[in-house]
N, C-alpha and C positions, 0 to 999 in steps of 0.2 A: 504494500500500500504506500502510495506517495503522499506526502504532506508538505505543502508549500507554506512557509511561515514568513512573517515580517512584523517588525515593531517600529514604532514611530514616537518621537517626543519633541515637543516644542514648548518652551517656557514651562517646563516640568509637567505639562499635560501630555499624557501618553495614550497611545492606542496600540492594539495588537490584533493580529488576524492569522487565521490558518485556513487553508483550502485543502480539504481531505478528499483525495480521489478514490472513491470506493470502487469504481469500475470505469471503463471507457465512456460510459454513458451517464455516470452518476458521480456527483461531487457534493460535498457539504462545506459550506463556509461558516466559520464561527469567528466572532470578533468581540472586542470589548474595549473599555477605556479605564484609565486610572489617573488620579491626580498625584502630584508631588512625587514624580518618578524620574527615571532616566531611560535613555534609548536602549541601553543594554538590558535593563530589567524588562522592557517591553519585548525585545527580541526573544529573551528567554521565556517570558510569560506565554508567548505565542506557541512555543514548543510544548510547554507544560500543559496548556489548555487543550492542545491536540491530543497529547498522551492521556490526559484525564478523560477527554471525550471518548476515546477508544476503550479505556478501562471501565468507565461507567456502563458501557454497552456490552461488556464481556468479550471484547474483541482482543485477541492476542495473536499477532501476526508479525511478519517481517515489515518493519517500517523504515522508509527512506524519507528523511527530513531534508528538504531542499530549501536553502536559506542563503541570504547574502551576508549573514552575520559571521564574520571570522571569529568574533568573540565567543559566540555560542559553540561553534564547531571546535575551536581551540580548547575551551574549558571542558567540553564534553569528552574530548579525546586526549586529555593529558596535560593541558596547561594548568599551572597553579591557579586555584580559585581564591582570589583575595577579597572579592566582594560578592554580594548577592548570595551568600552561603545559605540563607533560608530557602531560596528558590532552588539552588543546586541540590540541597538535601531532598527536596521533593522530586527533582529530576532523577536522582539516584534510585528512589523508590519506584516511581512510575515507569521508568525505562526498563526496569527489570521485569515488569509485568508483560512485556512484549517479547516475542520470540527473539527478535533482534532489532536494534536501532542503529542505522548508519546515517551518515550525513553527506550531503553533496552541496558544494558551494557554487553559487551562481553570482555573477557580477550584477550588482544592483543597478537599476535604471538603464539597463542595456537592452531592453526590448523583449526580455523573456516573458512570455504571456502570463503565466501563473504568478511569477514574482511581481510583475507590474500590477496584477489584480489584487494580490495580497497587500501590496504597498498602498493602493488606493483605499482598500478597506481599513487598514490600520490608520491612515491619515484622516479618513472620513469620520471616525468615531471620537477623535480627541477633542 
């Protein structure tokens, strides 16, 4: 299952979004907003909300998270986690409920259809 995520923050008003591709013909968009936050927290929140969505529905599968956040990919795959440890603790729990979680980086604002749509959703809710 592919999950496209993005986060956005301006003046500490943040938004996050995830587009979950269930099949070639079905996708689910989830999104939300938070005040007094940072861009990195919103990027990570998008991933967490997608994993929580799957977990709440009893879905355990191979998940590919496609994101433009080098912060999320780096911290999920070995960088030292200096901030947002409350969210990283949740990631460690929820990611283990999936068969596997892997990350793919895409360049942001480069015309990638799902990344652009996730960006629009994240910016639209803040």
